[in-house]
N, C-alpha and C positions, 0 to 999 in steps of 0.2 A: 745470577738466579739468588737475587734477595727475599724474593718470596714467591710465594704458589702462583701468583698471579702472572710473574715471569718465567713459569717452569713450561717447558712445552716436550712433550713427548720426544726421545731422541731421535732425528731421522736419520732415514738411511744415509744422507750425503754429509750432514754434519756431527752432531753430539753423537748419535747414535752410532757412526762410523767409527769416531772417535773411539769409543767404551769398548765397542767392539774388537777393535785393534788389542786395545789393554786388555781384553779378557781372552785374545787370542782365538775368537770363536764368531762365527757370522750367523746370526738368528734368521731361520727361514720364516718363524711367528714372530712377529715383533712384540705380538700383542702379551708374550710371556716374558720378554725383557720389560716391558712397560710396568707388568705387574710386580715383578721382583724388586722393582724400585720404587713401588709405592706404599708408603708407612699407613697402618689404620688409622693415625691421625687426619691423614690428609683424604681419606677413604668415606670418614664419616663427617668431615667438611665439607665433602664437593659431594653433589648430588647429580645424577646425569638423567638426562631424559625427562617426560611429563611424568612418569611414576614416581621421581626421584629416587632410582635406584642407586645402590652402594657402587662405586668401582671397586674392582677386585684389589684386595692389599698383600702384602706379601708373606702373610702369615700362615697359609698352608703349606706354601713353596718352603717355606723355613722349616716347617716340620718335616718334609720330606730331606730336603738338604741336609736336615741333620743327621739322619738316618742314613743316607747315602755316604756322608762325608764320613760319619764312623766306620762304616764299613770298608771303604776303602784305605782308611789310614790303619785300620786292624789289620788287613790282609798285607799291607805294605809292612808293617813292623814283623808280623808273624813271621813273613819271609825273609825279610831283611834278616832280621836277630832270631831263628830256630832255635839258640841253646839258650836263650833267656827264659828266666822263669815267668811267669804271670803276675807277680805283684811289680817287678819292672818294666813290663812289657805296658801294662796297665797306668803307673804312673807316668811313661812315657805318652801314650795314647791321652791322659787326663790334659797334659801341658800343651799338645797340638792341637788339641780342639776346644782348649779353655777361649772362654770369652776375649779374652786379652789378647789371647795369639790370633784369634780369628780378625780380631779389630786392627790389629797392626796388619796384616794381610790386607784388609780391606781399606785401608789408609793408603797402601803403596799402590793399590790400584785406582783412589780417589774415587770411590763408590759412592762418598756422601755427597759428593757434588752432581750427581745426579738423581739423587733420590726426591721424590716427590713428598712434602711434609706440608703438614697444617700450619699456617700463621704462626699460631703459639708455638707448636715444637721448633718451629725455625728459631723464633725470636728467645727460646732457651738452649739454643747451639744443639740442636737436633742434629746436624749433620756431624758431630764428634764424638756425639754420645757413643761410648764404647758397646754397648748394649744393642742400640740401632744398628753401627758399623758389622758387626759379627753376625745380627741377623741376617743384614744385607748380600753378606759373603755364603750364607745356606742356602737364601734365597734364590742366588744366582747360580748355586752349583745345581740346586732342582729345576731351574730352567731351562739350564744347558741339556740338562738328562731329558727333562719334557720335548723340548724340541727336536734333538739329537740323539738320543739314549745314551746307553750308558757309559761305552768305550770315550764319548766327546767329555761327559762329565767326567771321568776319572782320567784324564790326560789332563784336562784344568786342573782339579785337587793336587796332583803328584807336581805338576807346572809350577804351581804358587805356593809349595809345601818344599820345593828344591833346596831352598837355603837351609830352612830349618831341620831338615833332614842331615844334612851336612854338619851344622850346628850340634845334632845328638849323637852323630858318628864321632864327632871330635868329645863328647863329653862335657861338653860346657855349657850344660845349663845343668842347674839342681831341681827336680822334679818334685820337689817337696813344695806343697803348699805353707803358706803363711801358716793358718791354724796348726798343720804339724810341725814345722819349726817352732812354735811358739811352745807346745807340748813338750817337746825334748828339751828346751831349754828351760822351761820351769820343773820338769822333772829331774834336770844336772843341778839345780838349786833347791832341789828338797820342796818345791811349791807345788800346793794342790791346783789339779787342772781349774781351767777358766770353765766359766760358765757363760751364755751369749743369751741375750734377752731383747727383743726388739720393744723398742720402745715408742716406736711411731711409724706411722703409716699412711702415707699420703699421695694424691694424685690419681688421674684417671685410669683404666686396667691397663689403657696401652702405656703407659707412661708412670709406673708408680715408682714410689722414692720411701727406702725403709732404712731407719735410724736403730742400729744395734749398739749397744752396751758390751764391752766387757768385761767380766767381774772376777776378782781373784780374794776369796773369803768375803763377800759381799761388799769388797771395795771395787769402787768403778774406777777400770786402769787406763780404759781407752773406749772412742767412740768411733763406728763404723757407718758409711752411707752408702748404697746403692741401688740398682734398679729390683735387686731380689735381695731376702734374708741371706741367701749365700754368699752374695758380691758385699753385702755390707759385714757379712761375718769374716769376711776375708780381708778387709779394710783395718777392720777393727783390731784382728791379729796382727796385721800389718804393723798399725801404729805401736800397739801393745809391746811388738819385737823392736822398736825405735827406740819407745821409754825405756824398756830394762835394759838395752845396750848405754843407753846414755849415764845410767845410773851406775853401771858397771864400770864407766871412765872415772 
């Protein structure tokens, strides 16, 4: 799958069968699976039919999948940890549905290999981009829901999150994000809170890139780059933590 010309919708007897085996789900409507694997860049670059209509991309499915995923994870945590306070449960959920974690689950399924991307997105490593991989996982959740209903979607989510749930049960995860960890470190050192400034924004709507600076008392301590301001800020905070820890050694 070197470029979009080589890509073909997964057939029932080959790629589609392989992917459905990975998902542990067989689609009745193959067009849902095809849509769930279609990035908006491919849809805009490829026009079909005499009218030049665009093929459907996964953005709508991603929106639905995000809601389904959030509900299933929230319900699981609520039932599994009935005595945990809301703050702890919220941090656990935030970790589980984070872009980083969803991307890791997507990589385990190798969803990137089946994705339809534009030539440009392909050349810039789109199949391995964290944001795209996370979106793919959510779109697959929605596609399963649309094809088979809530229970198959719920079963898929719980199956894919199995090891992550075990990790949480063993308390092997620090649920604080980099920004929170940085604030704690600065507070301990009697330093002021950081400020984040977006200094650059580039790329088309479907492939934005933000550059953020992290400043402490008007001094730039670190930079962060990401597909959203939130992720860029997290990257900057992660880098700032590294800088402060090195300075402490």
